[in-house]
PDB file of N, H, CA, C and O in Angstrom:
ATOM      1  N   MET A   1      90.056  73.906  95.267  1.00  0.00           N
ATOM      2  CA  MET A   1      89.696  73.919  93.857  1.00  0.00           C
ATOM      3  C   MET A   1      88.464  74.780  93.619  1.00  0.00           C
ATOM      4  O   MET A   1      88.407  75.557  92.667  1.00  0.00           O
ATOM      5  N   MET A   2      87.475  74.628  94.506  1.00  0.00           N
ATOM      6  H   MET A   2      87.522  73.997  95.280  1.00  0.00           H
ATOM      7  CA  MET A   2      86.242  75.388  94.337  1.00  0.00           C
ATOM      8  C   MET A   2      86.485  76.884  94.528  1.00  0.00           C
ATOM      9  O   MET A   2      85.871  77.706  93.847  1.00  0.00           O
ATOM     10  N   SER A   3      87.381  77.239  95.456  1.00  0.00           N
ATOM     11  H   SER A   3      87.880  76.572  96.009  1.00  0.00           H
ATOM     12  CA  SER A   3      87.669  78.658  95.660  1.00  0.00           C
ATOM     13  C   SER A   3      88.353  79.258  94.437  1.00  0.00           C
ATOM     14  O   SER A   3      88.172  80.437  94.132  1.00  0.00           O
ATOM     15  N   LEU A   4      89.137  78.445  93.741  1.00  0.00           N
ATOM     16  H   LEU A   4      89.285  77.487  93.989  1.00  0.00           H
ATOM     17  CA  LEU A   4      89.782  78.909  92.514  1.00  0.00           C
ATOM     18  C   LEU A   4      88.744  79.177  91.428  1.00  0.00           C
ATOM     19  O   LEU A   4      88.847  80.163  90.697  1.00  0.00           O
ATOM     20  N   LEU A   5      87.748  78.302  91.321  1.00  0.00           N
ATOM     21  H   LEU A   5      87.664  77.501  91.914  1.00  0.00           H
ATOM     22  CA  LEU A   5      86.679  78.500  90.337  1.00  0.00           C
ATOM     23  C   LEU A   5      85.857  79.738  90.660  1.00  0.00           C
ATOM     24  O   LEU A   5      85.474  80.487  89.761  1.00  0.00           O
ATOM     25  N   VAL A   6      85.588  79.953  91.938  1.00  0.00           N
ATOM     26  H   VAL A   6      85.899  79.345  92.668  1.00  0.00           H
ATOM     27  CA  VAL A   6      84.813  81.126  92.344  1.00  0.00           C
ATOM     28  C   VAL A   6      85.624  82.396  92.125  1.00  0.00           C
ATOM     29  O   VAL A   6      85.083  83.424  91.717  1.00  0.00           O
ATOM     30  N   LYS A   7      86.916  82.323  92.396  1.00  0.00           N
ATOM     31  H   LYS A   7      87.356  81.488  92.727  1.00  0.00           H
ATOM     32  CA  LYS A   7      87.779  83.493  92.258  1.00  0.00           C
ATOM     33  C   LYS A   7      87.876  83.961  90.800  1.00  0.00           C
ATOM     34  O   LYS A   7      87.888  85.162  90.529  1.00  0.00           O
ATOM     35  N   TYR A   8      87.943  83.022  89.884  1.00  0.00           N
ATOM     36  H   TYR A   8      87.933  82.047  90.104  1.00  0.00           H
ATOM     37  CA  TYR A   8      88.115  83.358  88.468  1.00  0.00           C
ATOM     38  C   TYR A   8      86.877  83.046  87.634  1.00  0.00           C
ATOM     39  O   TYR A   8      86.999  82.700  86.459  1.00  0.00           O
ATOM     40  N   LYS A   9      85.700  83.162  88.218  1.00  0.00           N
ATOM     41  H   LYS A   9      85.601  83.443  89.173  1.00  0.00           H
ATOM     42  CA  LYS A   9      84.482  82.767  87.510  1.00  0.00           C
ATOM     43  C   LYS A   9      84.215  83.619  86.275  1.00  0.00           C
ATOM     44  O   LYS A   9      83.770  83.089  85.257  1.00  0.00           O
ATOM     45  N   PHE A  10      84.473  84.911  86.336  1.00  0.00           N
ATOM     46  H   PHE A  10      84.835  85.341  87.163  1.00  0.00           H
ATOM     47  CA  PHE A  10      84.223  85.753  85.168  1.00  0.00           C
ATOM     48  C   PHE A  10      85.173  85.404  84.025  1.00  0.00           C
ATOM     49  O   PHE A  10      84.755  85.369  82.867  1.00  0.00           O
ATOM     50  N   GLY A  11      86.420  85.150  84.326  1.00  0.00           N
ATOM     51  H   GLY A  11      86.760  85.179  85.266  1.00  0.00           H
ATOM     52  CA  GLY A  11      87.374  84.759  83.292  1.00  0.00           C
ATOM     53  C   GLY A  11      87.029  83.426  82.661  1.00  0.00           C
ATOM     54  O   GLY A  11      87.138  83.263  81.446  1.00  0.00           O
ATOM     55  N   LEU A  12      86.610  82.467  83.485  1.00  0.00           N
ATOM     56  H   LEU A  12      86.522  82.599  84.472  1.00  0.00           H
ATOM     57  CA  LEU A  12      86.252  81.147  82.961  1.00  0.00           C
ATOM     58  C   LEU A  12      84.987  81.193  82.110  1.00  0.00           C
ATOM     59  O   LEU A  12      84.898  80.520  81.083  1.00  0.00           O
ATOM     60  N   VAL A  13      84.022  81.982  82.537  1.00  0.00           N
ATOM     61  H   VAL A  13      84.094  82.528  83.372  1.00  0.00           H
ATOM     62  CA  VAL A  13      82.805  82.147  81.732  1.00  0.00           C
ATOM     63  C   VAL A  13      83.156  82.836  80.416  1.00  0.00           C
ATOM     64  O   VAL A  13      82.612  82.487  79.368  1.00  0.00           O
ATOM     65  N   GLY A  14      84.051  83.801  80.466  1.00  0.00           N
ATOM     66  H   GLY A  14      84.492  84.084  81.318  1.00  0.00           H
ATOM     67  CA  GLY A  14      84.493  84.477  79.252  1.00  0.00           C
ATOM     68  C   GLY A  14      85.181  83.544  78.278  1.00  0.00           C
ATOM     69  O   GLY A  14      84.988  83.650  77.067  1.00  0.00           O
ATOM     70  N   ILE A  15      85.986  82.629  78.803  1.00  0.00           N
ATOM     71  H   ILE A  15      86.143  82.543  79.787  1.00  0.00           H
ATOM     72  CA  ILE A  15      86.652  81.639  77.950  1.00  0.00           C
ATOM     73  C   ILE A  15      85.623  80.748  77.269  1.00  0.00           C
ATOM     74  O   ILE A  15      85.724  80.475  76.073  1.00  0.00           O
ATOM     75  N   LEU A  16      84.641  80.298  78.026  1.00  0.00           N
ATOM     76  H   LEU A  16      84.559  80.520  78.997  1.00  0.00           H
ATOM     77  CA  LEU A  16      83.605  79.421  77.471  1.00  0.00           C
ATOM     78  C   LEU A  16      82.765  80.144  76.416  1.00  0.00           C
ATOM     79  O   LEU A  16      82.554  79.625  75.320  1.00  0.00           O
ATOM     80  N   VAL A  17      82.293  81.329  76.751  1.00  0.00           N
ATOM     81  H   VAL A  17      82.464  81.751  77.642  1.00  0.00           H
ATOM     82  CA  VAL A  17      81.459  82.094  75.816  1.00  0.00           C
ATOM     83  C   VAL A  17      82.268  82.500  74.583  1.00  0.00           C
ATOM     84  O   VAL A  17      81.771  82.411  73.460  1.00  0.00           O
ATOM     85  N   GLY A  18      83.497  82.941  74.784  1.00  0.00           N
ATOM     86  H   GLY A  18      83.900  83.013  75.697  1.00  0.00           H
ATOM     87  CA  GLY A  18      84.344  83.337  73.666  1.00  0.00           C
ATOM     88  C   GLY A  18      84.656  82.190  72.731  1.00  0.00           C
ATOM     89  O   GLY A  18      84.683  82.368  71.513  1.00  0.00           O
ATOM     90  N   GLY A  19      84.892  81.011  73.290  1.00  0.00           N
ATOM     91  H   GLY A  19      84.870  80.866  74.279  1.00  0.00           H
ATOM     92  CA  GLY A  19      85.152  79.839  72.456  1.00  0.00           C
ATOM     93  C   GLY A  19      83.954  79.464  71.613  1.00  0.00           C
ATOM     94  O   GLY A  19      84.088  79.145  70.431  1.00  0.00           O
ATOM     95  N   ILE A  20      82.780  79.505  72.224  1.00  0.00           N
ATOM     96  H   ILE A  20      82.671  79.765  73.184  1.00  0.00           H
ATOM     97  CA  ILE A  20      81.551  79.190  71.482  1.00  0.00           C
ATOM     98  C   ILE A  20      81.313  80.216  70.384  1.00  0.00           C
ATOM     99  O   ILE A  20      80.997  79.855  69.250  1.00  0.00           O
ATOM    100  N   LEU A  21      81.463  81.489  70.717  1.00  0.00           N
ATOM    101  H   LEU A  21      81.720  81.782  71.638  1.00  0.00           H
ATOM    102  CA  LEU A  21      81.240  82.532  69.712  1.00  0.00           C
ATOM    103  C   LEU A  21      82.317  82.521  68.626  1.00  0.00           C
ATOM    104  O   LEU A  21      82.027  82.817  67.467  1.00  0.00           O
ATOM    105  N   GLY A  22      83.547  82.184  68.987  1.00  0.00           N
ATOM    106  H   GLY A  22      83.783  81.943  69.928  1.00  0.00           H
ATOM    107  CA  GLY A  22      84.614  82.082  67.992  1.00  0.00           C
ATOM    108  C   GLY A  22      84.343  80.983  66.986  1.00  0.00           C
ATOM    109  O   GLY A  22      84.535  81.171  65.785  1.00  0.00           O
ATOM    110  N   TYR A  23      83.894  79.827  67.477  1.00  0.00           N
ATOM    111  H   TYR A  23      83.738  79.674  68.453  1.00  0.00           H
ATOM    112  CA  TYR A  23      83.563  78.736  66.559  1.00  0.00           C
ATOM    113  C   TYR A  23      82.334  79.082  65.726  1.00  0.00           C
ATOM    114  O   TYR A  23      82.279  78.763  64.538  1.00  0.00           O
ATOM    115  N   ALA A  24      81.348  79.735  66.343  1.00  0.00           N
ATOM    116  H   ALA A  24      81.393  79.994  67.308  1.00  0.00           H
ATOM    117  CA  ALA A  24      80.150  80.139  65.597  1.00  0.00           C
ATOM    118  C   ALA A  24      80.513  81.123  64.489  1.00  0.00           C
ATOM    119  O   ALA A  24      79.946  81.071  63.398  1.00  0.00           O
ATOM    120  N   TYR A  25      81.459  82.019  64.769  1.00  0.00           N
ATOM    121  H   TYR A  25      81.920  82.061  65.656  1.00  0.00           H
ATOM    122  CA  TYR A  25      81.905  82.960  63.742  1.00  0.00           C
ATOM    123  C   TYR A  25      82.543  82.206  62.575  1.00  0.00           C
ATOM    124  O   TYR A  25      82.285  82.521  61.413  1.00  0.00           O
ATOM    125  N   TYR A  26      83.372  81.215  62.885  1.00  0.00           N
ATOM    126  H   TYR A  26      83.581  80.960  63.828  1.00  0.00           H
ATOM    127  CA  TYR A  26      83.976  80.404  61.823  1.00  0.00           C
ATOM    128  C   TYR A  26      82.902  79.675  61.023  1.00  0.00           C
ATOM    129  O   TYR A  26      82.948  79.643  59.794  1.00  0.00           O
ATOM    130  N   HIS A  27      81.943  79.095  61.721  1.00  0.00           N
ATOM    131  H   HIS A  27      81.905  79.121  62.720  1.00  0.00           H
ATOM    132  CA  HIS A  27      80.936  78.257  61.069  1.00  0.00           C
ATOM    133  C   HIS A  27      79.989  79.071  60.188  1.00  0.00           C
ATOM    134  O   HIS A  27      79.689  78.666  59.065  1.00  0.00           O
ATOM    135  N   PHE A  28      79.521  80.206  60.684  1.00  0.00           N
ATOM    136  H   PHE A  28      79.765  80.535  61.596  1.00  0.00           H
ATOM    137  CA  PHE A  28      78.506  80.965  59.955  1.00  0.00           C
ATOM    138  C   PHE A  28      79.087  82.037  59.041  1.00  0.00           C
ATOM    139  O   PHE A  28      78.516  82.301  57.983  1.00  0.00           O
ATOM    140  N   ILE A  29      80.186  82.655  59.405  1.00  0.00           N
ATOM    141  H   ILE A  29      80.650  82.440  60.265  1.00  0.00           H
ATOM    142  CA  ILE A  29      80.725  83.761  58.610  1.00  0.00           C
ATOM    143  C   ILE A  29      81.996  83.331  57.892  1.00  0.00           C
ATOM    144  O   ILE A  29      82.113  83.524  56.682  1.00  0.00           O
ATOM    145  N   GLY A  30      82.942  82.755  58.609  1.00  0.00           N
ATOM    146  H   GLY A  30      82.847  82.598  59.592  1.00  0.00           H
ATOM    147  CA  GLY A  30      84.192  82.181  58.114  1.00  0.00           C
ATOM    148  C   GLY A  30      84.715  82.645  56.773  1.00  0.00           C
ATOM    149  O   GLY A  30      84.058  83.398  56.055  1.00  0.00           O
ATOM    150  N   CYS A  31      85.880  82.195  56.456  1.00  0.00           N
ATOM    151  H   CYS A  31      86.414  81.583  57.039  1.00  0.00           H
ATOM    152  CA  CYS A  31      86.552  82.557  55.213  1.00  0.00           C
ATOM    153  C   CYS A  31      86.516  81.357  54.271  1.00  0.00           C
ATOM    154  O   CYS A  31      87.036  80.294  54.612  1.00  0.00           O
ATOM    155  N   THR A  32      85.925  81.505  53.118  1.00  0.00           N
ATOM    156  H   THR A  32      85.504  82.369  52.841  1.00  0.00           H
ATOM    157  CA  THR A  32      85.795  80.385  52.183  1.00  0.00           C
ATOM    158  C   THR A  32      87.049  80.174  51.340  1.00  0.00           C
ATOM    159  O   THR A  32      87.274  79.071  50.841  1.00  0.00           O
ATOM    160  N   THR A  33      87.863  81.203  51.173  1.00  0.00           N
ATOM    161  H   THR A  33      87.681  82.099  51.578  1.00  0.00           H
ATOM    162  CA  THR A  33      89.045  81.074  50.326  1.00  0.00           C
ATOM    163  C   THR A  33      90.238  80.489  51.063  1.00  0.00           C
ATOM    164  O   THR A  33      91.157  79.971  50.428  1.00  0.00           O
ATOM    165  N   GLY A  34      90.246  80.559  52.381  1.00  0.00           N
ATOM    166  H   GLY A  34      89.499  80.979  52.897  1.00  0.00           H
ATOM    167  CA  GLY A  34      91.366  80.047  53.165  1.00  0.00           C
ATOM    168  C   GLY A  34      92.500  81.032  53.328  1.00  0.00           C
ATOM    169  O   GLY A  34      93.537  80.680  53.891  1.00  0.00           O
ATOM    170  N   SER A  35      92.337  82.255  52.854  1.00  0.00           N
ATOM    171  H   SER A  35      91.494  82.541  52.397  1.00  0.00           H
ATOM    172  CA  SER A  35      93.409  83.244  52.953  1.00  0.00           C
ATOM    173  C   SER A  35      93.316  84.109  54.211  1.00  0.00           C
ATOM    174  O   SER A  35      94.211  84.912  54.476  1.00  0.00           O
ATOM    175  N   CYS A  36      92.260  83.952  54.971  1.00  0.00           N
ATOM    176  H   CYS A  36      91.533  83.300  54.755  1.00  0.00           H
ATOM    177  CA  CYS A  36      92.092  84.731  56.200  1.00  0.00           C
ATOM    178  C   CYS A  36      92.862  84.055  57.334  1.00  0.00           C
ATOM    179  O   CYS A  36      92.757  82.843  57.521  1.00  0.00           O
ATOM    180  N   ALA A  37      93.624  84.825  58.076  1.00  0.00           N
ATOM    181  H   ALA A  37      93.710  85.810  57.924  1.00  0.00           H
ATOM    182  CA  ALA A  37      94.486  84.248  59.111  1.00  0.00           C
ATOM    183  C   ALA A  37      93.695  83.666  60.278  1.00  0.00           C
ATOM    184  O   ALA A  37      94.029  82.587  60.768  1.00  0.00           O
ATOM    185  N   ILE A  38      92.666  84.351  60.726  1.00  0.00           N
ATOM    186  H   ILE A  38      92.394  85.227  60.329  1.00  0.00           H
ATOM    187  CA  ILE A  38      91.938  83.911  61.919  1.00  0.00           C
ATOM    188  C   ILE A  38      90.790  82.982  61.569  1.00  0.00           C
ATOM    189  O   ILE A  38      90.600  81.969  62.242  1.00  0.00           O
ATOM    190  N   THR A  39      90.031  83.290  60.551  1.00  0.00           N
ATOM    191  H   THR A  39      90.185  84.113  60.004  1.00  0.00           H
ATOM    192  CA  THR A  39      88.796  82.547  60.287  1.00  0.00           C
ATOM    193  C   THR A  39      88.944  81.410  59.285  1.00  0.00           C
ATOM    194  O   THR A  39      87.941  80.806  58.904  1.00  0.00           O
ATOM    195  N   SER A  40      90.153  81.101  58.849  1.00  0.00           N
ATOM    196  H   SER A  40      90.968  81.592  59.159  1.00  0.00           H
ATOM    197  CA  SER A  40      90.304  80.028  57.864  1.00  0.00           C
ATOM    198  C   SER A  40      90.222  78.641  58.494  1.00  0.00           C
ATOM    199  O   SER A  40      89.869  77.678  57.814  1.00  0.00           O
ATOM    200  N   LYS A  41      90.541  78.525  59.778  1.00  0.00           N
ATOM    201  H   LYS A  41      90.827  79.307  60.330  1.00  0.00           H
ATOM    202  CA  LYS A  41      90.493  77.233  60.476  1.00  0.00           C
ATOM    203  C   LYS A  41      89.676  77.387  61.757  1.00  0.00           C
ATOM    204  O   LYS A  41      89.739  78.434  62.402  1.00  0.00           O
ATOM    205  N   PRO A  42      88.916  76.367  62.132  1.00  0.00           N
ATOM    206  CA  PRO A  42      88.094  76.481  63.345  1.00  0.00           C
ATOM    207  C   PRO A  42      88.930  76.614  64.618  1.00  0.00           C
ATOM    208  O   PRO A  42      88.506  77.271  65.568  1.00  0.00           O
ATOM    209  N   LEU A  43      90.101  76.003  64.646  1.00  0.00           N
ATOM    210  H   LEU A  43      90.446  75.469  63.874  1.00  0.00           H
ATOM    211  CA  LEU A  43      90.946  76.104  65.832  1.00  0.00           C
ATOM    212  C   LEU A  43      91.425  77.540  66.045  1.00  0.00           C
ATOM    213  O   LEU A  43      91.463  78.025  67.176  1.00  0.00           O
ATOM    214  N   ASN A  44      91.787  78.211  64.961  1.00  0.00           N
ATOM    215  H   ASN A  44      91.756  77.817  64.042  1.00  0.00           H
ATOM    216  CA  ASN A  44      92.255  79.593  65.072  1.00  0.00           C
ATOM    217  C   ASN A  44      91.158  80.522  65.581  1.00  0.00           C
ATOM    218  O   ASN A  44      91.391  81.317  66.491  1.00  0.00           O
ATOM    219  N   SER A  45      89.978  80.426  65.006  1.00  0.00           N
ATOM    220  H   SER A  45      89.789  79.780  64.267  1.00  0.00           H
ATOM    221  CA  SER A  45      88.907  81.334  65.420  1.00  0.00           C
ATOM    222  C   SER A  45      88.408  81.004  66.823  1.00  0.00           C
ATOM    223  O   SER A  45      88.005  81.908  67.555  1.00  0.00           O
ATOM    224  N   THR A  46      88.426  79.723  67.216  1.00  0.00           N
ATOM    225  H   THR A  46      88.754  78.989  66.621  1.00  0.00           H
ATOM    226  CA  THR A  46      88.026  79.361  68.572  1.00  0.00           C
ATOM    227  C   THR A  46      89.053  79.859  69.582  1.00  0.00           C
ATOM    228  O   THR A  46      88.680  80.383  70.632  1.00  0.00           O
ATOM    229  N   ALA A  47      90.329  79.706  69.280  1.00  0.00           N
ATOM    230  H   ALA A  47      90.632  79.281  68.427  1.00  0.00           H
ATOM    231  CA  ALA A  47      91.378  80.195  70.181  1.00  0.00           C
ATOM    232  C   ALA A  47      91.316  81.713  70.307  1.00  0.00           C
ATOM    233  O   ALA A  47      91.446  82.248  71.407  1.00  0.00           O
ATOM    234  N   TYR A  48      91.119  82.405  69.200  1.00  0.00           N
ATOM    235  H   TYR A  48      91.013  81.970  68.306  1.00  0.00           H
ATOM    236  CA  TYR A  48      90.990  83.859  69.234  1.00  0.00           C
ATOM    237  C   TYR A  48      89.770  84.262  70.056  1.00  0.00           C
ATOM    238  O   TYR A  48      89.824  85.222  70.825  1.00  0.00           O
ATOM    239  N   GLY A  49      88.680  83.534  69.896  1.00  0.00           N
ATOM    240  H   GLY A  49      88.636  82.754  69.272  1.00  0.00           H
ATOM    241  CA  GLY A  49      87.474  83.821  70.669  1.00  0.00           C
ATOM    242  C   GLY A  49      87.675  83.618  72.157  1.00  0.00           C
ATOM    243  O   GLY A  49      87.164  84.398  72.960  1.00  0.00           O
ATOM    244  N   THR A  50      88.420  82.570  72.544  1.00  0.00           N
ATOM    245  H   THR A  50      88.834  81.936  71.891  1.00  0.00           H
ATOM    246  CA  THR A  50      88.656  82.341  73.968  1.00  0.00           C
ATOM    247  C   THR A  50      89.508  83.446  74.577  1.00  0.00           C
ATOM    248  O   THR A  50      89.249  83.888  75.697  1.00  0.00           O
ATOM    249  N   VAL A  51      90.515  83.889  73.850  1.00  0.00           N
ATOM    250  H   VAL A  51      90.726  83.530  72.940  1.00  0.00           H
ATOM    251  CA  VAL A  51      91.363  84.978  74.353  1.00  0.00           C
ATOM    252  C   VAL A  51      90.554  86.267  74.477  1.00  0.00           C
ATOM    253  O   VAL A  51      90.631  86.953  75.496  1.00  0.00           O
ATOM    254  N   MET A  52      89.790  86.594  73.454  1.00  0.00           N
ATOM    255  H   MET A  52      89.728  86.037  72.626  1.00  0.00           H
ATOM    256  CA  MET A  52      88.979  87.809  73.510  1.00  0.00           C
ATOM    257  C   MET A  52      87.896  87.712  74.588  1.00  0.00           C
ATOM    258  O   MET A  52      87.613  88.693  75.275  1.00  0.00           O
ATOM    259  N   GLY A  53      87.300  86.542  74.734  1.00  0.00           N
ATOM    260  H   GLY A  53      87.530  85.745  74.176  1.00  0.00           H
ATOM    261  CA  GLY A  53      86.292  86.349  75.771  1.00  0.00           C
ATOM    262  C   GLY A  53      86.867  86.528  77.156  1.00  0.00           C
ATOM    263  O   GLY A  53      86.248  87.162  78.011  1.00  0.00           O
ATOM    264  N   TYR A  54      88.060  85.970  77.389  1.00  0.00           N
ATOM    265  H   TYR A  54      88.563  85.456  76.695  1.00  0.00           H
ATOM    266  CA  TYR A  54      88.697  86.139  78.695  1.00  0.00           C
ATOM    267  C   TYR A  54      89.003  87.604  78.964  1.00  0.00           C
ATOM    268  O   TYR A  54      88.745  88.105  80.059  1.00  0.00           O
ATOM    269  N   LEU A  55      89.549  88.288  77.975  1.00  0.00           N
ATOM    270  H   LEU A  55      89.759  87.880  77.086  1.00  0.00           H
ATOM    271  CA  LEU A  55      89.887  89.698  78.171  1.00  0.00           C
ATOM    272  C   LEU A  55      88.646  90.551  78.422  1.00  0.00           C
ATOM    273  O   LEU A  55      88.672  91.454  79.258  1.00  0.00           O
ATOM    274  N   MET A  56      87.566  90.271  77.707  1.00  0.00           N
ATOM    275  H   MET A  56      87.545  89.537  77.027  1.00  0.00           H
ATOM    276  CA  MET A  56      86.340  91.058  77.874  1.00  0.00           C
ATOM    277  C   MET A  56      85.675  90.800  79.219  1.00  0.00           C
ATOM    278  O   MET A  56      85.230  91.740  79.878  1.00  0.00           O
ATOM    279  N   PHE A  57      85.600  89.540  79.636  1.00  0.00           N
ATOM    280  H   PHE A  57      85.961  88.776  79.101  1.00  0.00           H
ATOM    281  CA  PHE A  57      84.904  89.208  80.873  1.00  0.00           C
ATOM    282  C   PHE A  57      85.755  89.476  82.110  1.00  0.00           C
ATOM    283  O   PHE A  57      85.205  89.749  83.176  1.00  0.00           O
ATOM    284  N   SER A  58      87.066  89.407  82.000  1.00  0.00           N
ATOM    285  H   SER A  58      87.513  89.185  81.134  1.00  0.00           H
ATOM    286  CA  SER A  58      87.911  89.630  83.169  1.00  0.00           C
ATOM    287  C   SER A  58      87.910  91.092  83.601  1.00  0.00           C
ATOM    288  O   SER A  58      88.329  91.407  84.714  1.00  0.00           O
ATOM    289  N   VAL A  59      87.450  91.973  82.746  1.00  0.00           N
ATOM    290  H   VAL A  59      87.109  91.717  81.842  1.00  0.00           H
ATOM    291  CA  VAL A  59      87.323  93.381  83.118  1.00  0.00           C
ATOM    292  C   VAL A  59      86.319  93.532  84.259  1.00  0.00           C
ATOM    293  O   VAL A  59      86.468  94.414  85.105  1.00  0.00           O
ATOM    294  N   PHE A  60      85.302  92.679  84.286  1.00  0.00           N
ATOM    295  H   PHE A  60      85.180  91.963  83.599  1.00  0.00           H
ATOM    296  CA  PHE A  60      84.254  92.768  85.296  1.00  0.00           C
ATOM    297  C   PHE A  60      84.585  91.999  86.571  1.00  0.00           C
ATOM    298  O   PHE A  60      83.786  91.980  87.507  1.00  0.00           O
ATOM    299  N   GLN A  61      85.746  91.372  86.612  1.00  0.00           N
ATOM    300  H   GLN A  61      86.395  91.388  85.851  1.00  0.00           H
ATOM    301  CA  GLN A  61      86.145  90.594  87.786  1.00  0.00           C
ATOM    302  C   GLN A  61      86.579  91.552  88.894  1.00  0.00           C
ATOM    303  O   GLN A  61      87.445  92.398  88.675  1.00  0.00           O
ATOM    304  N   PRO A  62      85.984  91.424  90.084  1.00  0.00           N
ATOM    305  CA  PRO A  62      86.356  92.337  91.175  1.00  0.00           C
ATOM    306  C   PRO A  62      87.777  92.063  91.662  1.00  0.00           C
ATOM    307  O   PRO A  62      88.264  90.933  91.611  1.00  0.00           O
ATOM    308  N   LYS A  63      88.425  93.120  92.132  1.00  0.00           N
ATOM    309  H   LYS A  63      88.030  94.037  92.174  1.00  0.00           H
ATOM    310  CA  LYS A  63      89.774  92.988  92.672  1.00  0.00           C
ATOM    311  C   LYS A  63      89.712  92.259  94.005  1.00  0.00           C
ATOM    312  O   LYS A  63      88.831  92.520  94.824  1.00  0.00           O
ATOM    313  N   VAL A  64      90.640  91.356  94.216  1.00  0.00           N
ATOM    314  H   VAL A  64      91.356  91.144  93.550  1.00  0.00           H
ATOM    315  CA  VAL A  64      90.700  90.598  95.465  1.00  0.00           C
ATOM    316  C   VAL A  64      91.785  91.209  96.337  1.00  0.00           C
ATOM    317  O   VAL A  64      92.935  91.339  95.917  1.00  0.00           O
ATOM    318  N   LYS A  65      91.407  91.582  97.554  1.00  0.00           N
ATOM    319  H   LYS A  65      90.473  91.476  97.895  1.00  0.00           H
ATOM    320  CA  LYS A  65      92.379  92.146  98.482  1.00  0.00           C
ATOM    321  C   LYS A  65      93.159  91.013  99.133  1.00  0.00           C
ATOM    322  O   LYS A  65      92.578  90.068  99.668  1.00  0.00           O
ATOM    323  N   GLU A  66      94.475  91.120  99.081  1.00  0.00           N
ATOM    324  H   GLU A  66      94.947  91.887  98.646  1.00  0.00           H
ATOM    325  CA  GLU A  66      95.321  90.104  99.696  1.00  0.00           C
ATOM    326  C   GLU A  66      95.682  90.542 101.106  1.00  0.00           C
ATOM    327  O   GLU A  66      96.022  91.701 101.344  1.00  0.00           O
ATOM    328  N   GLU A  67      95.603  89.608 102.025  1.00  0.00           N
ATOM    329  H   GLU A  67      95.327  88.667 101.832  1.00  0.00           H
ATOM    330  CA  GLU A  67      95.971  89.889 103.406  1.00  0.00           C
ATOM    331  C   GLU A  67      97.397  89.424 103.640  1.00  0.00           C
ATOM    332  O   GLU A  67      97.768  88.311 103.268  1.00  0.00           O
ATOM    333  N   ASN A  68      98.185  90.275 104.252  1.00  0.00           N
ATOM    334  H   ASN A  68      97.885  91.180 104.554  1.00  0.00           H
ATOM    335  CA  ASN A  68      99.551  89.894 104.606  1.00  0.00           C
ATOM    336  C   ASN A  68      99.524  89.196 105.953  1.00  0.00           C
ATOM    337  O   ASN A  68      99.285  89.829 106.981  1.00  0.00           O
ATOM    338  N   ALA A  69      99.767  87.909 105.949  1.00  0.00           N
ATOM    339  H   ALA A  69      99.961  87.395 105.114  1.00  0.00           H
ATOM    340  CA  ALA A  69      99.708  87.155 107.213  1.00  0.00           C
ATOM    341  C   ALA A  69     101.080  86.758 107.681  1.00  0.00           C
ATOM    342  O   ALA A  69     101.215  86.120 108.724  1.00  0.00           O
TER     343      ALA A  69
END
């Protein structure tokens, strides 16, 4: 389990940071009319933030060489 966390640490940190920033975007900027697809609900903006956070942080994840045993 710990090796899995170490292996994907950048992606997991990206999910956490993206979720926090997605909710913060909803809370501070958000859409007051409810017509915005992403920012009208906190779940939507948090989910979008987690996906974007994972994609942004996983770019910095080093490639793991697999050994053929």
